[in-house]
C-alpha positions as CSV (number, residue, x, y, z in Angstrom):
1,M,159.8,158.4,52.7
2,K,160.9,161.8,52.1
3,I,160.4,165.0,54.4
4,F,158.6,167.8,52.5
5,H,158.9,170.9,54.7
6,S,155.8,173.2,54.1
7,H,157.5,176.0,56.0
8,P,160.6,177.7,56.9
9,W,161.9,176.9,60.6
10,N,163.7,180.0,61.0
11,V,161.5,182.5,61.6
12,S,160.2,185.1,64.3
13,L,158.2,184.2,66.8
14,E,155.5,185.7,65.5
15,E,155.4,184.0,62.3
16,A,156.3,180.9,64.3
17,K,152.8,181.6,66.2
18,K,151.1,182.0,62.9
19,I,152.6,178.4,61.5
20,Q,151.4,176.8,64.3
21,E,148.1,178.1,64.4
22,R,147.8,176.9,60.4
23,L,149.3,173.8,60.8
24,N,147.1,173.1,63.9
25,K,143.9,172.3,61.8
26,F,145.9,169.4,60.4
27,I,146.3,167.8,63.5
28,I,144.3,164.2,63.6
29,K,143.5,163.6,67.0
30,E,142.1,159.8,66.5
31,D,144.0,156.4,65.8
32,R,145.3,155.7,62.3
33,F,147.0,152.7,62.9
34,Q,146.2,148.8,63.0
35,K,149.1,147.4,65.1
36,I,152.1,148.8,66.8
37,R,155.3,146.8,66.2
38,V,157.7,149.6,66.8
39,V,158.1,152.6,69.3
40,G,160.6,155.2,69.5
41,G,161.8,157.4,71.7
42,V,163.5,161.2,71.2
43,G,165.7,162.3,73.7
44,I,167.1,166.2,73.0
45,N,169.5,168.4,75.3
46,F,170.2,172.0,73.9
47,G,173.6,173.4,74.5
48,P,174.5,177.3,74.0
49,S,174.9,177.0,70.3
50,S,173.9,173.3,69.3
51,L,171.8,170.7,70.2
52,V,172.0,166.9,70.5
53,I,169.1,164.2,69.5
54,S,169.3,160.9,70.2
55,I,166.6,158.1,69.0
56,A,166.1,154.9,70.9
57,K,164.0,152.2,69.0
58,F,162.2,149.5,70.6
59,T,159.5,146.6,69.4
60,Y,156.5,146.7,71.1
61,P,154.7,145.1,72.5
62,D,158.0,143.5,74.4
63,L,159.9,146.5,74.7
64,K,163.4,145.1,72.9
65,K,166.1,147.5,72.1
66,L,166.5,147.5,68.1
67,D,168.5,150.4,67.6
68,L,170.1,153.6,69.4
69,V,171.0,157.2,67.1
70,S,172.4,160.1,67.6
71,E,173.6,163.2,65.9
72,R,174.4,166.8,66.8
73,Y,172.9,169.8,65.4
74,P,173.6,173.8,65.1
75,L,170.7,176.0,67.1
76,L,169.3,178.0,64.5
77,F,166.1,178.9,66.3
78,P,167.1,179.1,70.5
79,Y,164.8,177.0,72.9
80,T,161.8,179.0,73.5
81,P,158.6,177.5,75.6
82,G,155.4,177.1,73.5
83,F,157.7,176.9,70.5
84,F,159.4,173.7,71.0
85,A,159.3,172.5,67.1
86,F,161.2,175.4,66.0
87,S,163.9,174.8,67.9
88,C,164.7,171.3,67.1
89,G,161.5,170.0,64.5
90,A,163.5,170.1,61.5
91,E,166.6,168.3,63.4
92,I,163.9,165.3,64.8
93,L,162.3,165.1,61.2
94,S,165.7,164.7,60.1
95,I,166.9,161.9,62.4
96,L,163.7,159.8,62.1
97,E,164.0,159.8,58.5
98,K,167.2,158.2,59.0
99,T,165.2,155.5,61.6
100,S,162.5,155.0,59.4
101,L,160.1,156.1,62.3
102,L,158.5,159.1,60.0
103,D,154.8,159.4,59.0
104,L,153.9,157.3,62.6
105,P,151.5,158.3,65.0
106,T,153.2,160.6,68.0
107,I,152.7,161.4,71.7
108,A,154.3,163.8,73.8
109,C,155.4,162.7,77.1
110,S,157.2,165.2,79.5
111,K,158.5,165.2,83.3
112,R,157.5,168.9,83.3
113,A,153.9,170.2,83.1
114,L,153.2,173.0,80.3
115,T,150.9,174.5,82.7
116,Q,151.6,175.4,86.3
117,N,147.6,174.1,87.5
118,Y,147.1,170.6,86.6
119,P,144.7,168.1,88.5
120,E,147.0,165.6,90.7
121,P,146.0,162.2,90.3
122,E,145.9,159.3,92.8
123,K,149.5,158.0,94.1
124,T,149.1,154.6,92.6
125,K,150.8,153.9,89.4
126,G,148.0,154.0,86.4
127,S,145.9,157.0,88.6
128,Y,145.5,159.6,85.5
129,E,143.4,162.9,85.4
130,Y,142.5,164.8,81.9
131,I,143.9,168.1,80.9
132,F,141.9,170.6,79.8
133,E,141.8,173.4,77.5
134,D,138.9,175.3,76.7
135,K,136.3,172.1,77.2
136,E,138.6,170.2,75.2
137,K,140.6,167.0,76.2
138,V,144.3,168.1,75.4
139,G,146.4,165.4,77.5
140,L,146.8,164.1,80.9
141,V,148.7,163.7,84.0
142,L,149.8,160.2,84.5
143,R,151.2,158.5,87.5
144,S,153.5,156.2,85.8
145,R,154.7,154.6,89.3
146,D,153.4,154.4,93.0
147,Y,153.9,157.5,94.9
148,S,156.4,159.0,91.9
149,K,156.2,162.4,90.3
150,P,153.6,162.4,87.5
151,I,154.5,162.5,83.8
152,F,152.2,164.7,81.1
153,I,151.2,163.0,77.9
154,S,149.9,164.8,74.9
155,P,148.7,162.6,71.6
156,G,150.9,164.2,68.9
157,N,149.5,163.2,65.5
158,K,147.3,160.2,64.1
159,I,146.5,158.7,67.6
160,S,143.6,159.8,70.5
161,I,144.6,160.6,74.1
162,N,143.1,157.3,75.4
163,S,145.5,155.0,73.1
164,S,148.4,157.4,74.0
165,L,148.0,156.8,77.5
166,K,147.8,152.9,76.9
167,I,150.9,152.8,75.1
168,V,152.7,155.0,77.6
169,L,152.0,153.1,80.6
170,H,152.4,149.9,78.9
171,C,156.2,151.0,78.2
172,C,156.6,152.6,81.6
173,T,158.1,149.5,83.6
174,N,160.6,150.1,86.2
175,Y,161.2,153.7,85.5
176,R,158.6,156.6,85.7
177,L,159.6,157.6,82.1
178,P,158.5,155.2,79.4
179,E,161.8,152.9,78.6
180,P,162.2,154.1,74.4
181,L,162.1,157.7,76.2
182,R,164.0,156.7,79.1
183,Q,166.9,155.4,77.2
184,A,167.1,158.3,74.2
185,Q,167.3,160.5,77.1
186,L,170.6,158.5,78.7
187,F,171.9,157.9,75.5
188,V,171.8,161.7,74.7
189,R,173.3,162.6,77.9
190,K,176.7,159.7,76.8
191,E,176.4,161.2,73.7
192,L,177.3,165.0,74.5
193,Q,180.5,163.8,76.2
194,H,181.7,162.9,72.6
195,F,180.6,166.3,70.9
């Protein structure tokens, strides 16, 4: 599959906001898949003038590692909270194309909350609380290990919030982060030493 860029990436914050608002109406917030056979995690590390992106690809549901890929790119749009895609979106699409992971359901998962006020789940693994924005469920706070800090999940595209929770929780084996994401982040740190 070839990438089609419907907008420029290196734009002002004002233009980035307009693009995000325009694209938001195209997000599909329901499951658009039959059976999941492969999952991937994307690790990103921002430097002063460049970024390194790694992808870890695993089978699903047995989580056997298939591939690790890493690339370095120039940083054209500085990292700005709320405009993450403009800092690395085109580069992520490029590396996803190389690993045949384009046009698949996406889930955002992070150790950091996008908001300071969020509901705290119970202390046991699998406990979660929804995050609301204007009465709409936009994500959730998940306890992925007993008594650990929570992680934050939001469905990206072509997947529901409940399926996002199920998949992420299944991929959280022995660590706080889902294994594909954890492996991608470890790989991106290792690759930084080679660039």
